[in-house]
N, C-alpha and C positions, 0 to 999 in steps of 0.2 A: 791672434789671427788664425783662422781655420782655412786650410787649403786642401783641395782634393788632388790626389795624385792621378797618374794615368790609368789606374785601375778603377777609379771612380769612388773609392771610399775616403773618408776624411782622415787625414794624418793627425793623430793626437799629440804629436811631439814637435811639430814644426812651428817654431816661433820665429816669425820673419819680419824683416824691415825692408821696405822699398826705398831706394835712394835714387834721385835724379841729379846727376852731376853734369850731364851733357844733354842738350836738346835732342829728343828722339830716342834716348837710351834710358831704359829703366833697369836698374840693378837690384838684385835680390840678395839680401844678406840673411844668414841664419846661424844658429848656434852661438849667438852672442852671449857673453857673460851677463850682460844687462837683462837678457830675457828672463833669467831666474833670480836676479839680484837687484831689482829695482822695485820700489814700493810706492804706491800711490797713497799719500797721506790724506787725512780727513779734509784738509783745506785744499786738496787738489794738486799740491806740489808733488814732485817726484823726488824720492830719497834714494840716491845712488848707493848701491852696495848693501842695502837692507834686505831682510827676508822678502823675497819677491812674492807676487800674487799668481805665479804660474800654476796651472792645474791641468789635469787630463781633460781633454775635450774631444769631441767628434760626434759622429752620428752613425747609428746602425740602420737608418731608414733605407729601404731598398737594397739591403745587403743580400747578394746572391751567394750560393755556395762557393763559387769561384773567388769572389771578392773576400769572403770570409776566410778562405784558405790563405789568400795573400796577407790578410790582416794577422792571422795566426803566425805566419812565418815572420812578419815584421816584428811582432811582439816577442816572439821567441828569440830573435836576434837581440832584442832590447834587454830582456830579463832572463832568458833561459839559462838553466844550470843543470845539465844532464846528470850530474852526480846526485842531484836532489830529486829531480822529476824528469821523466822521459818526455821527448817531444810529442809522442803519441798521447800521453796522459794530459799534457799541456793543451793540445788541440781539443781533447774531450772537455776540458774545463772551459775554454774560450768559445762558448756558443754565442749566438746572437743575443739571446735573452740575458746571458750572464754578462756580456759586454755592455748591454744597456744598463744593467744594474750597477756595473762598475762606474759608468759615466755619471749615474745619478748619485753615487757615493762620493764622487770627487769634490774636493774643497780647495779654495784658494790657498796657495802656499804648500800644497801637498801633491806630489806626483811621483810616478815610478820611473825615476831617472835610470839611465842605462846601468845594468848591473845590480839593480835592486829587485823589486817584486811587484807584480800587479796587485796581489792581495795584501801586501804589507809595504806600501810605498813609504817614502821618507819626506819629511818637511824640508823646505828650502832653508838653508842657513843664512845668517847675516854675515857679510864680509867686513863689516865695520869693526875695526879692532883686531882683525885676523892676525896681524903681526905679533900679537901677544899669545896666540894659541899654538900649542905644541903638536897637536894632531889634527889632521884634516879628515873629513867625512864623519858621520855620526858613529861609525864603527872604528874610528881611529886608524883607517887603512894606511894613511900616509903620514910619516913623520914630517913635522914642519920645524926645521932647524935654522933655516936661512931663507933669503929671498930666492935662492936657486931652487929650493924645494917647491916653492909656490909657482915658479916659472914652469917647472916640469909638470906639476899637477895640472896647470892650466892647459898645456898643449896635449897632454894625455887625455884629458876629459873633453877635449874638443873633437874627439873622434878616433884617436889612435887606440883607445882601449877597446874599441869594437873590432880591431884587428889583432888583439891579443890571442894567444893560444893557451888553452887549458887542457893539457894532454892532447887529445885528437879533436877537441872542440874549439871552434873559432866562431865567435858571435856573428860576424859578417864575412861573407865570402867575396864581397866587392871592395874595390878601392874606396877608401874613405876620404872625402873632401874635408880637410881640417883647416884650410886657409883659403886664399884667393884662388888657388889652382889645385886641381885634383892631384892627390898624392904628395902634396907638400905640407909643410907645417909653418907656423909663425916663426920668424927669425928670432934669434937670441935678443937682438935689439928691441924688437917689438914686445917680446915677453918681459924683458927687464922694465921697459917703460910701463907696461900694464901692471906689473907687480908694484912698481913705485906708486902708481895711481891708486891701486887698491889700498896700499899702506897709508895713503893720505886721506882716505875717506873719513868723514867726521859724522857723529850722530847729530840728530836735530836737537834744538834747544828743548830741554825737558820742562814741560809746563806743570808738572806735578811738584807742588811746593812742600817743603818739610814743615810739619806742624806736630802737635802733641801726639796725634794718632800715628804718624810716621815714626816718631821717636820711640813710641811704645812698640810698634812693629819691628823696629830694629833690635830692641831688647829681646823680643820673642824669637827673632832670627838667631840670636846668640844662644838663648836658653834652649832652643830645640836642636842645637848642634849643627845647624845648616852650614856654618862656616867651615866645618870639617871638609866638606866637598866643594862648596862654593865660597872659596876663601877670598876675602877682600885683598887688594882692590880690584883684581880681575874677576872676582866672584866665580872662579873655578880654580881647582888645585892642579889643573892640567894633567890629570891622571886618567887611566883607563880602569873601568870596572867590568868584571866578567859578566856575561849574559848568563841567565839561569841555565844550568846544565853543562856549563863549560868549566873544565878543570884547567887551571892556569899552570903551564909548565914551570918547573923550578927556576930555570934561567931567567924567565920573565919576572918571577916573583922577586928575584934579587936585583932587578934592573932599576928599581926605584920609580918605574913608570906606572905601576899597578897598585890600585887600592883593592885588595882582594875581598871585596864585599859586593854582592849583587843586590841591586835595588828591585829586582823582580819584574821588570818590564818585559814585554813580549820579546822572546829571543830570536824570532824568525830572521830579522834583518842581519843579525850578527852571526847566525849559524847556518842559514840556508839560502844565501845569495852569493853572487860573485864578489860582492864587497864585504863579505863576512870575514871577521877576524876572531870571533869569540868574545869580543869586547864592545862596550860602548864608551865613548869618551864622556867625561864630566863636562857638560856645557856651561858656558858663561851665562850668568843672569843679567849681564849688562844689556840694556835696551829692551827688556821684556815688555816695557810699557807700550811700545809701538809694534809688538809682534803678535802673531796668532799661531794657531796650530802647535800646541804644546805636546810634549812627548815626542820621541824621535819619529813616530808614525803619524804625528799631527792629529791625534785622536781628540784632544780637548781644544775647543776653539778659543777659550779665554782662560785667564788665570783663575777666575771664579770657578770655572768648571774643573780645572786641574785640582783645586783645593776643595772640591765638593765630595764628601764621603759617599754620596750616592753613586759615584762613578764605579765603585767596586761591586755594585749589585749585579747579579747574573742577568737581569732583564733590562739593564741600563741601555739607553739609546744615546750614543755619543753625538755631540753637536759638530765635531770635527769629522775626519774621515772614518767611515764605518760601512761595512757591507751588511750589517745586521745587528740586532740587539746583542749586547754582551758587555761584560765589565771592561773598564780601562784598568788593567792590572798594574801593580807595581808602584814604586816611589810613593809610599804611603805616608811620608813625612809631612806633618802639618795637618793631617786629616782628622786627628783625634783631639785637637785642642778646641776650646769653646768657639762658637761662631764669631763672636766679636774679636777674638784673638786672630782668627783667620783673616778677617777683614783688615785688621791693623797690619798683619804681616804682608798682605797683598798691597796695601797702601805704601809700605816701605819698599817693596820690590819695584813698584812703579816709579820710584825716584832714582833707580840705578841707571 
């Protein structure tokens, strides 16, 4: 749903739900977890907890200089990081024409959530099976050791992180509404119930059947060493890998949490945003058959595109999020095997 604020420009981040519980009273809810973690399946059913279809939307039509400045300020609060880019240079980037281009580049399931980047957004993750995952966020920003960690993560990402302080920088100067009342948060009881609910989410029945092609793809999965990072049965080793250009501190190397091998994907999210850690977590491959937006930036729309060697070409035009032609770099595993082997490998992945 797209709403206009009192300044007249469309708010690209406000996903809302109207609720009528009493005659004559319309209530407006926002920042729901379901906004980003509900998927519409091909048959029209809703899959709770799955990679959502949220995207950046809005309009630059009729944008005046005053409204553009308001938009720039709102986006700066959303993704600004003054140790990477000054507010002045950010404003120079976000022109009306550039913002229009950004809207055109937007894709379902990919959006610049708070603390990430307009130019390098992140795909929405699936919450199904999250109880088995040891790190939260694509950059492994938060450890996930117990239900308590998930509870804290939920309330922080409902708006409290906008009130965080990074030295003398604070994303939002205003009180953040993170629950039913301004300046409050969800109760521990609410958070515990929500975390239990998330832990109970189940994947849909997989309609991809195991056949000879799938079994061959499973053998290729093993032969290519995929299980080293995407270890069955979770299809992740639950470790962190360093982004290109990041040197892992010795104490983290000894922690057992790090696989000190970079897969060469774009390092911007990990190194130049408020959610940056220097790492990317190894994602689980469970449920890839009903997902889109592959790569932490959602550059490849399908598994076929992710395993297409053409994506490494300098003039490649991505089918997922992209601001212009250019390669989808990194994670080249599986790109150099014969085409039929790639098809069989994809067939296997679709059964997970």
